[in-house]
N, CA, C and O atoms as CSV, one atom per row, in Angstrom:
chain,resi,resn,atom,element,x,y,z
A,1,UNK,N,N,-24.675,38.652,13.862
A,1,UNK,CA,C,-24.028,37.964,12.615
A,1,UNK,C,C,-24.952,38.417,11.362
A,1,UNK,O,O,-26.179,38.366,11.451
A,2,UNK,N,N,-24.208,38.919,10.042
A,2,UNK,CA,C,-24.812,38.829,9.150
A,2,UNK,C,C,-25.251,37.694,8.815
A,2,UNK,O,O,-25.875,37.146,9.724
A,3,UNK,N,N,-25.142,36.883,7.484
A,3,UNK,CA,C,-25.226,36.129,6.507
A,3,UNK,C,C,-24.541,35.970,5.754
A,3,UNK,O,O,-24.434,36.937,4.999
A,4,UNK,N,N,-23.522,34.580,5.377
A,4,UNK,CA,C,-22.772,34.653,4.368
A,4,UNK,C,C,-22.266,35.298,3.005
A,4,UNK,O,O,-21.122,35.504,2.599
A,5,UNK,N,N,-23.595,35.562,2.400
A,5,UNK,CA,C,-23.827,35.449,1.088
A,5,UNK,C,C,-24.548,37.319,0.970
A,5,UNK,O,O,-24.904,37.841,-0.086
A,6,UNK,N,N,-24.599,38.144,2.679
A,6,UNK,CA,C,-24.471,39.414,2.821
A,6,UNK,C,C,-23.406,40.122,3.425
A,6,UNK,O,O,-23.522,41.343,3.530
A,7,UNK,N,N,-22.105,39.402,3.954
A,7,UNK,CA,C,-21.413,40.035,3.935
A,7,UNK,C,C,-20.547,40.663,3.713
A,7,UNK,O,O,-19.688,40.293,4.514
A,8,UNK,N,N,-20.036,41.656,2.940
A,8,UNK,CA,C,-19.115,42.539,2.039
A,8,UNK,C,C,-17.350,42.138,2.855
A,8,UNK,O,O,-17.069,42.281,4.045
A,9,UNK,N,N,-16.529,41.682,1.862
A,9,UNK,CA,C,-15.666,41.427,2.440
A,9,UNK,C,C,-14.752,42.775,1.863
A,9,UNK,O,O,-14.582,42.867,0.647
A,10,UNK,N,N,-14.003,44.116,3.055
A,10,UNK,CA,C,-13.563,44.297,2.746
A,10,UNK,C,C,-12.050,44.374,1.658
A,10,UNK,O,O,-11.691,45.353,1.005
A,11,UNK,N,N,-11.592,43.468,1.712
A,11,UNK,CA,C,-10.245,42.973,1.479
A,11,UNK,C,C,-9.931,43.087,-0.048
A,11,UNK,O,O,-9.119,43.765,-0.677
A,12,UNK,N,N,-10.810,42.236,-0.384
A,12,UNK,CA,C,-11.448,41.965,-1.625
A,12,UNK,C,C,-12.459,43.200,-2.348
A,12,UNK,O,O,-13.033,42.494,-3.177
A,13,UNK,N,N,-13.010,44.548,-2.541
A,13,UNK,CA,C,-13.396,44.619,-2.927
A,13,UNK,C,C,-12.021,46.194,-3.391
A,13,UNK,O,O,-10.831,46.354,-3.664
A,14,UNK,N,N,-13.567,47.146,-3.159
A,14,UNK,CA,C,-12.156,48.248,-3.885
A,14,UNK,C,C,-12.206,48.842,-2.663
A,14,UNK,O,O,-12.854,48.273,-1.785
A,15,UNK,N,N,-11.272,50.584,-2.255
A,15,UNK,CA,C,-11.260,51.401,-1.141
A,15,UNK,C,C,-12.981,51.905,-1.403
A,15,UNK,O,O,-13.501,52.155,-2.490
A,16,UNK,N,N,-13.703,51.958,0.130
A,16,UNK,CA,C,-15.187,51.942,0.143
A,16,UNK,C,C,-14.928,53.659,0.091
A,16,UNK,O,O,-15.848,54.158,-0.556
A,17,UNK,N,N,-14.419,54.204,0.345
A,17,UNK,CA,C,-14.204,55.573,0.462
A,17,UNK,C,C,-14.205,56.322,-1.008
A,17,UNK,O,O,-14.478,57.462,-1.384
A,18,UNK,N,N,-13.656,54.821,-1.804
A,18,UNK,CA,C,-13.948,55.286,-3.514
A,18,UNK,C,C,-15.532,55.109,-3.923
A,18,UNK,O,O,-15.777,55.057,-5.128
A,19,UNK,N,N,-16.517,55.023,-3.077
A,19,UNK,CA,C,-17.702,54.559,-3.713
A,19,UNK,C,C,-18.263,55.584,-3.708
A,19,UNK,O,O,-18.231,56.361,-2.755
A,20,UNK,N,N,-19.192,55.876,-5.304
A,20,UNK,CA,C,-19.281,56.940,-6.001
A,20,UNK,C,C,-21.052,57.651,-4.354
A,20,UNK,O,O,-20.952,58.735,-3.781
A,21,UNK,N,N,-21.856,57.001,-4.182
A,21,UNK,CA,C,-22.418,57.687,-3.688
A,21,UNK,C,C,-22.179,57.139,-1.677
A,21,UNK,O,O,-21.675,56.172,-1.107
A,22,UNK,N,N,-22.716,58.121,-1.338
A,22,UNK,CA,C,-22.055,59.008,-0.351
A,22,UNK,C,C,-23.068,59.621,1.264
A,22,UNK,O,O,-23.856,60.523,0.979
A,23,UNK,N,N,-23.071,59.215,2.741
A,23,UNK,CA,C,-24.143,60.217,2.698
A,23,UNK,C,C,-22.850,59.745,4.254
A,23,UNK,O,O,-22.110,58.792,4.502
A,24,UNK,N,N,-23.364,61.640,5.241
A,24,UNK,CA,C,-22.777,61.725,6.411
A,24,UNK,C,C,-23.607,62.284,7.309
A,24,UNK,O,O,-24.131,63.335,6.940
A,25,UNK,N,N,-23.932,61.808,8.590
A,25,UNK,CA,C,-24.281,61.898,9.711
A,25,UNK,C,C,-22.877,62.294,10.838
A,25,UNK,O,O,-21.783,61.791,10.583
A,26,UNK,N,N,-23.027,63.143,11.964
A,26,UNK,CA,C,-22.828,63.623,12.824
A,26,UNK,C,C,-22.317,62.016,12.725
A,26,UNK,O,O,-21.394,62.067,11.911
A,27,UNK,N,N,-22.453,60.783,13.109
A,27,UNK,CA,C,-22.725,59.597,14.731
A,27,UNK,C,C,-21.479,58.428,13.515
A,27,UNK,O,O,-20.398,57.922,13.817
A,28,UNK,N,N,-22.317,58.362,12.052
A,28,UNK,CA,C,-21.625,57.635,11.329
A,28,UNK,C,C,-21.519,57.972,9.418
A,28,UNK,O,O,-22.242,58.752,8.799
A,29,UNK,N,N,-20.882,57.482,9.093
A,29,UNK,CA,C,-21.696,57.802,7.077
A,29,UNK,C,C,-21.335,56.528,6.391
A,29,UNK,O,O,-20.380,55.754,6.460
A,30,UNK,N,N,-22.175,56.573,5.869
A,30,UNK,CA,C,-22.227,55.415,4.285
A,30,UNK,C,C,-22.197,55.373,3.264
A,30,UNK,O,O,-22.799,56.170,2.545
A,31,UNK,N,N,-21.466,54.405,2.841
A,31,UNK,CA,C,-20.846,54.183,1.604
A,31,UNK,C,C,-21.459,53.493,0.623
A,31,UNK,O,O,-21.225,52.285,0.598
A,32,UNK,N,N,-22.141,53.916,-0.145
A,32,UNK,CA,C,-23.079,52.611,-1.591
A,32,UNK,C,C,-22.116,52.368,-2.584
A,32,UNK,O,O,-21.051,52.968,-2.729
A,33,UNK,N,N,-22.791,50.985,-3.591
A,33,UNK,CA,C,-22.460,51.710,-4.578
A,33,UNK,C,C,-23.592,50.190,-4.946
A,33,UNK,O,O,-23.863,49.170,-4.313
A,34,UNK,N,N,-23.970,50.704,-6.195
A,34,UNK,CA,C,-24.675,50.153,-7.502
A,34,UNK,C,C,-23.964,48.695,-8.096
A,34,UNK,O,O,-23.112,48.929,-8.953
A,35,UNK,N,N,-24.149,47.353,-7.814
A,35,UNK,CA,C,-23.591,46.556,-8.921
A,35,UNK,C,C,-24.764,45.084,-9.235
A,35,UNK,O,O,-25.407,44.357,-8.479
A,36,UNK,N,N,-24.591,45.161,-10.802
A,36,UNK,CA,C,-26.348,44.935,-11.627
A,36,UNK,C,C,-25.861,43.463,-11.817
A,36,UNK,O,O,-26.369,42.576,-12.503
A,37,UNK,N,N,-24.163,43.420,-10.624
A,37,UNK,CA,C,-23.839,41.252,-10.867
A,37,UNK,C,C,-24.216,41.167,-9.347
A,37,UNK,O,O,-24.416,40.022,-8.941
A,38,UNK,N,N,-24.295,41.785,-8.796
A,38,UNK,CA,C,-24.698,41.385,-7.188
A,38,UNK,C,C,-26.546,41.019,-7.282
A,38,UNK,O,O,-27.371,41.702,-7.888
A,39,UNK,N,N,-26.805,39.791,-6.511
A,39,UNK,CA,C,-27.917,39.348,-6.448
A,39,UNK,C,C,-28.293,38.867,-4.955
A,39,UNK,O,O,-29.018,37.885,-4.796
A,40,UNK,N,N,-27.865,39.465,-4.061
A,40,UNK,CA,C,-27.874,40.060,-2.731
A,40,UNK,C,C,-27.630,42.020,-2.563
A,40,UNK,O,O,-27.271,42.876,-3.372
A,41,UNK,N,N,-28.042,42.072,-1.092
A,41,UNK,CA,C,-27.256,42.969,-0.819
A,41,UNK,C,C,-26.051,42.912,-0.008
A,41,UNK,O,O,-26.120,42.351,1.086
A,42,UNK,N,N,-25.111,43.348,-0.347
A,42,UNK,CA,C,-23.150,43.185,0.426
A,42,UNK,C,C,-23.762,44.773,1.894
A,42,UNK,O,O,-24.436,45.787,1.713
A,43,UNK,N,N,-22.726,43.903,3.865
A,43,UNK,CA,C,-22.818,44.889,3.841
A,43,UNK,C,C,-21.806,44.692,4.509
A,43,UNK,O,O,-21.306,43.590,4.736
A,44,UNK,N,N,-21.441,45.682,4.857
A,44,UNK,CA,C,-20.111,46.065,6.654
A,44,UNK,C,C,-20.548,46.868,7.837
A,44,UNK,O,O,-21.575,47.416,8.239
A,45,UNK,N,N,-19.234,46.681,8.236
A,45,UNK,CA,C,-19.551,48.077,9.774
A,45,UNK,C,C,-17.833,47.752,9.736
A,45,UNK,O,O,-17.189,46.709,9.848
A,46,UNK,N,N,-17.395,49.387,9.490
A,46,UNK,CA,C,-16.370,49.561,10.158
A,46,UNK,C,C,-16.559,49.956,11.537
A,46,UNK,O,O,-17.763,50.063,11.768
A,47,UNK,N,N,-15.746,50.247,12.669
A,47,UNK,CA,C,-15.258,50.709,13.738
A,47,UNK,C,C,-13.985,50.763,14.334
A,47,UNK,O,O,-13.525,49.883,15.062
A,48,UNK,N,N,-13.306,52.022,13.949
A,48,UNK,CA,C,-12.235,51.624,14.429
A,48,UNK,C,C,-12.144,52.583,16.200
A,48,UNK,O,O,-12.906,53.245,16.905
A,49,UNK,N,N,-10.409,51.997,16.239
A,49,UNK,CA,C,-9.615,52.702,17.459
A,49,UNK,C,C,-9.776,53.426,17.904
A,49,UNK,O,O,-9.650,53.331,19.124
A,50,UNK,N,N,-10.039,54.283,17.538
A,50,UNK,CA,C,-9.834,56.257,17.849
A,50,UNK,C,C,-11.827,56.372,18.966
A,50,UNK,O,O,-12.001,56.978,20.023
A,51,UNK,N,N,-13.218,55.326,17.934
A,51,UNK,CA,C,-14.060,55.604,18.372
A,51,UNK,C,C,-13.755,54.520,19.377
A,51,UNK,O,O,-13.349,54.913,20.470
A,52,UNK,N,N,-13.851,53.559,19.239
A,52,UNK,CA,C,-13.483,52.288,20.564
A,52,UNK,C,C,-12.667,52.141,20.887
A,52,UNK,O,O,-12.061,51.754,19.888
A,53,UNK,N,N,-11.614,52.139,22.134
A,53,UNK,CA,C,-10.920,51.795,22.208
A,53,UNK,C,C,-10.332,51.216,22.948
A,53,UNK,O,O,-9.205,51.309,23.435
A,54,UNK,N,N,-11.788,50.070,23.115
A,54,UNK,CA,C,-11.524,48.762,23.463
A,54,UNK,C,C,-12.311,47.923,23.243
A,54,UNK,O,O,-13.271,47.923,24.014
A,55,UNK,N,N,-12.289,46.388,21.669
A,55,UNK,CA,C,-12.201,45.013,21.194
A,55,UNK,C,C,-13.848,44.827,21.993
A,55,UNK,O,O,-14.771,44.672,21.193
A,56,UNK,N,N,-14.136,44.835,23.146
A,56,UNK,CA,C,-15.545,44.621,23.375
A,56,UNK,C,C,-16.482,45.556,22.974
A,56,UNK,O,O,-17.571,45.261,22.481
A,57,UNK,N,N,-15.913,47.146,23.259
A,57,UNK,CA,C,-17.105,48.095,23.022
A,57,UNK,C,C,-17.058,47.518,20.946
A,57,UNK,O,O,-17.879,46.794,20.385
A,58,UNK,N,N,-16.233,47.960,20.535
A,58,UNK,CA,C,-16.040,48.051,19.261
A,58,UNK,C,C,-17.370,46.968,18.363
A,58,UNK,O,O,-18.176,47.213,17.465
A,59,UNK,N,N,-16.966,45.450,19.361
A,59,UNK,CA,C,-17.875,44.712,19.024
A,59,UNK,C,C,-19.499,44.886,18.814
A,59,UNK,O,O,-20.323,44.726,17.914
A,60,UNK,N,N,-19.458,45.313,20.199
A,60,UNK,CA,C,-20.939,45.642,20.191
A,60,UNK,C,C,-21.434,46.838,19.669
A,60,UNK,O,O,-22.650,47.023,19.617
A,61,UNK,N,N,-20.537,47.772,19.229
A,61,UNK,CA,C,-21.790,48.062,18.793
A,61,UNK,C,C,-22.023,47.921,17.028
A,61,UNK,O,O,-23.063,48.068,16.385
A,62,UNK,N,N,-20.793,47.618,16.608
A,62,UNK,CA,C,-21.133,46.256,15.372
A,62,UNK,C,C,-21.738,45.322,15.347
A,62,UNK,O,O,-21.705,44.634,14.327
A,63,UNK,N,N,-22.427,44.983,16.319
A,63,UNK,CA,C,-23.158,43.867,16.740
A,63,UNK,C,C,-24.217,44.124,17.048
A,63,UNK,O,O,-24.785,43.183,17.601
A,64,UNK,N,N,-25.236,45.698,16.868
A,64,UNK,CA,C,-26.363,46.421,17.175
A,64,UNK,C,C,-26.943,46.901,16.026
A,64,UNK,O,O,-28.096,46.814,15.603
A,65,UNK,N,N,-25.412,47.706,15.354
A,65,UNK,CA,C,-26.046,47.907,13.563
A,65,UNK,C,C,-25.804,47.358,12.813
A,65,UNK,O,O,-25.524,47.881,11.735
A,66,UNK,N,N,-25.782,45.564,13.054
A,66,UNK,CA,C,-25.825,44.887,11.822
A,66,UNK,C,C,-27.240,44.222,12.162
A,66,UNK,O,O,-28.128,44.081,11.322
A,67,UNK,N,N,-27.313,43.931,13.159
A,67,UNK,CA,C,-28.946,43.744,13.817
A,67,UNK,C,C,-30.018,44.414,13.471
A,67,UNK,O,O,-31.171,44.050,13.244
A,68,UNK,N,N,-29.281,45.868,13.451
A,68,UNK,CA,C,-30.586,47.137,13.125
A,68,UNK,C,C,-30.734,47.045,11.808
A,68,UNK,O,O,-31.896,47.062,11.405
A,69,UNK,N,N,-29.431,46.905,10.613
A,69,UNK,CA,C,-29.522,46.804,9.396
A,69,UNK,C,C,-29.479,44.952,9.463
A,69,UNK,O,O,-28.386,44.456,9.191
A,70,UNK,N,N,-29.810,44.676,9.564
A,70,UNK,CA,C,-30.513,43.046,8.928
A,70,UNK,C,C,-31.591,43.318,9.197
A,70,UNK,O,O,-31.970,42.233,8.754
A,71,UNK,N,N,-32.846,43.943,9.651
A,71,UNK,CA,C,-33.802,43.946,10.305
A,71,UNK,C,C,-35.436,44.762,9.069
A,71,UNK,O,O,-36.655,44.739,8.901
A,72,UNK,N,N,-33.630,45.580,8.379
A,72,UNK,CA,C,-34.288,46.243,7.441
A,72,UNK,C,C,-34.226,46.187,5.651
A,72,UNK,O,O,-34.559,46.948,4.742
A,73,UNK,N,N,-33.323,44.232,5.806
A,73,UNK,CA,C,-32.880,44.113,4.513
A,73,UNK,C,C,-33.898,44.160,3.535
A,73,UNK,O,O,-33.741,44.619,2.404
A,74,UNK,N,N,-35.462,43.441,4.205
A,74,UNK,CA,C,-36.298,43.354,3.208
A,74,UNK,C,C,-37.045,44.462,2.762
A,74,UNK,O,O,-38.123,44.597,2.183
A,75,UNK,N,N,-36.008,45.361,3.273
A,75,UNK,CA,C,-36.711,47.156,2.660
A,75,UNK,C,C,-35.683,47.249,1.691
A,75,UNK,O,O,-36.140,47.915,0.762
A,76,UNK,N,N,-34.704,46.962,1.492
A,76,UNK,CA,C,-34.075,48.130,0.818
A,76,UNK,C,C,-32.995,47.335,-0.309
A,76,UNK,O,O,-33.025,46.105,-0.258
A,77,UNK,N,N,-31.997,48.003,-1.369
A,77,UNK,CA,C,-32.585,47.229,-3.088
A,77,UNK,C,C,-31.333,45.754,-2.757
A,77,UNK,O,O,-30.534,45.599,-1.833
A,78,UNK,N,N,-31.499,45.293,-3.396
A,78,UNK,CA,C,-30.527,43.595,-2.844
A,78,UNK,C,C,-29.625,43.908,-4.157
A,78,UNK,O,O,-29.671,42.761,-4.601
A,79,UNK,N,N,-28.878,44.576,-5.063
A,79,UNK,CA,C,-27.809,44.834,-5.826
A,79,UNK,C,C,-26.582,46.114,-5.653
A,79,UNK,O,O,-25.963,46.783,-6.481
A,80,UNK,N,N,-26.589,46.053,-3.553
A,80,UNK,CA,C,-25.745,46.903,-4.108
A,80,UNK,C,C,-24.633,46.823,-2.698
A,80,UNK,O,O,-24.614,45.897,-1.887
A,81,UNK,N,N,-24.045,47.635,-2.681
A,81,UNK,CA,C,-22.800,47.081,-1.696
A,81,UNK,C,C,-22.348,48.825,-0.414
A,81,UNK,O,O,-21.791,49.852,-0.802
A,82,UNK,N,N,-22.775,48.574,0.821
A,82,UNK,CA,C,-22.378,49.011,1.596
A,82,UNK,C,C,-21.572,49.158,2.658
A,82,UNK,O,O,-21.116,48.103,3.099
A,83,UNK,N,N,-21.303,50.006,3.125
A,83,UNK,CA,C,-20.298,50.351,4.231
A,83,UNK,C,C,-20.981,51.645,5.368
A,83,UNK,O,O,-21.393,52.802,5.290
A,84,UNK,N,N,-20.786,50.626,6.360
A,84,UNK,CA,C,-20.945,51.754,7.757
A,84,UNK,C,C,-20.035,51.840,8.167
A,84,UNK,O,O,-19.422,50.850,8.567
A,85,UNK,N,N,-19.545,53.100,8.245
A,85,UNK,CA,C,-18.353,53.923,8.569
A,85,UNK,C,C,-18.992,54.459,9.795
A,85,UNK,O,O,-19.929,55.227,9.576
A,86,UNK,N,N,-18.640,54.184,11.280
A,86,UNK,CA,C,-19.232,54.628,12.562
A,86,UNK,C,C,-17.670,56.268,12.753
A,86,UNK,O,O,-16.680,56.189,12.025
A,87,UNK,N,N,-17.724,56.744,13.151
A,87,UNK,CA,C,-17.856,57.917,13.422
A,87,UNK,C,C,-17.160,58.479,14.811
A,87,UNK,O,O,-16.191,59.109,15.236
A,88,UNK,N,N,-18.680,57.606,15.311
A,88,UNK,CA,C,-19.314,58.393,17.257
A,88,UNK,C,C,-19.813,57.373,17.851
A,88,UNK,O,O,-20.745,56.674,17.452
A,89,UNK,N,N,-18.962,57.222,19.201
A,89,UNK,CA,C,-19.958,55.649,19.719
A,89,UNK,C,C,-21.082,55.863,19.998
A,89,UNK,O,O,-21.934,55.056,20.368
A,90,UNK,N,N,-21.202,57.457,19.771
A,90,UNK,CA,C,-23.008,57.725,19.846
A,90,UNK,C,C,-23.544,57.338,19.563
A,90,UNK,O,O,-24.665,57.376,20.071
A,91,UNK,N,N,-23.255,56.553,18.429
A,91,UNK,CA,C,-24.168,56.058,16.719
A,91,UNK,C,C,-25.418,54.551,17.748
A,91,UNK,O,O,-26.385,54.060,17.167
A,92,UNK,N,N,-25.160,54.283,18.719
A,92,UNK,CA,C,-25.935,52.973,20.008
A,92,UNK,C,C,-27.020,53.665,20.643
A,92,UNK,O,O,-27.813,52.957,21.263
A,93,UNK,N,N,-27.304,55.445,20.605
A,93,UNK,CA,C,-27.919,55.536,21.477
A,93,UNK,C,C,-29.050,55.669,19.729
A,93,UNK,O,O,-30.184,55.220,19.563
A,94,UNK,N,N,-28.376,56.256,18.950
A,94,UNK,CA,C,-29.523,56.690,17.724
A,94,UNK,C,C,-29.192,55.911,16.235
A,94,UNK,O,O,-28.556,56.097,15.198
A,95,UNK,N,N,-30.359,54.594,17.086
A,95,UNK,CA,C,-30.433,53.132,15.834
A,95,UNK,C,C,-31.136,54.086,14.919
A,95,UNK,O,O,-30.696,54.302,13.790
A,96,UNK,N,N,-32.426,54.772,15.465
A,96,UNK,CA,C,-33.787,55.148,14.306
A,96,UNK,C,C,-33.445,56.066,13.155
A,96,UNK,O,O,-34.053,56.184,12.092
A,97,UNK,N,N,-31.810,57.012,13.772
A,97,UNK,CA,C,-31.440,57.581,12.041
A,97,UNK,C,C,-30.457,56.979,11.808
A,97,UNK,O,O,-29.766,57.658,11.048
A,98,UNK,N,N,-29.573,55.210,12.260
A,98,UNK,CA,C,-29.157,54.489,11.294
A,98,UNK,C,C,-30.792,54.068,9.630
A,98,UNK,O,O,-30.899,53.971,8.407
A,99,UNK,N,N,-31.551,53.993,10.817
A,99,UNK,CA,C,-32.925,52.858,9.368
A,99,UNK,C,C,-33.645,53.980,8.693
A,99,UNK,O,O,-34.318,53.732,7.693
A,100,UNK,N,N,-33.475,56.258,9.575
A,100,UNK,CA,C,-33.967,56.935,8.563
A,100,UNK,C,C,-33.317,57.199,8.154
A,100,UNK,O,O,-33.798,57.731,7.153
A,101,UNK,N,N,-31.748,57.324,8.087
A,101,UNK,CA,C,-31.035,57.560,6.821
A,101,UNK,C,C,-30.963,57.053,5.426
A,101,UNK,O,O,-31.191,57.652,4.375
A,102,UNK,N,N,-30.372,55.065,5.762
A,102,UNK,CA,C,-30.345,54.611,3.810
A,102,UNK,C,C,-32.190,54.788,4.117
A,102,UNK,O,O,-32.426,55.983,4.300
A,103,UNK,N,N,-33.290,54.053,4.198
A,103,UNK,CA,C,-34.678,54.262,4.294
A,103,UNK,C,C,-34.187,56.058,2.885
A,103,UNK,O,O,-33.870,55.870,1.710
A,104,UNK,N,N,-34.318,57.921,3.723
A,104,UNK,CA,C,-34.140,57.793,2.583
A,104,UNK,C,C,-33.030,58.437,1.731
A,104,UNK,O,O,-33.015,59.549,1.204
A,105,UNK,N,N,-31.868,57.212,1.727
A,105,UNK,CA,C,-30.673,57.501,0.586
A,105,UNK,C,C,-31.127,56.556,-0.676
A,105,UNK,O,O,-31.364,56.812,-1.856
A,106,UNK,N,N,-31.141,55.499,0.004
A,106,UNK,CA,C,-31.329,54.162,-0.975
A,106,UNK,C,C,-32.782,53.752,-1.036
A,106,UNK,O,O,-33.031,52.555,-0.892
A,107,UNK,N,N,-33.587,54.448,-1.196
A,107,UNK,CA,C,-34.992,54.189,-2.001
A,107,UNK,C,C,-35.554,55.701,-2.690
A,107,UNK,O,O,-36.599,55.733,-3.339
């Protein structure tokens, strides 16, 4: 679980698919926007029922991606809102791809 200050509440923010910056891979998409009013990076992981039909699997995917994302926080910029939209459950076997994609696009 991400600390509260790093959680992005998707209900109170704009629809994430309207964020100006995007990056897509076969397993996931990353949407982000810079906000100069933020002091900490805020992130959310979205997994639909179409990708993982059971809640157990959706939660496992979210836990793994959040842990991977949290380990990257010191290297990422602090003033962005970030959403990871999972498109395939094979993302669990491609953890390094998330780190590479984030570093390539956000740094």
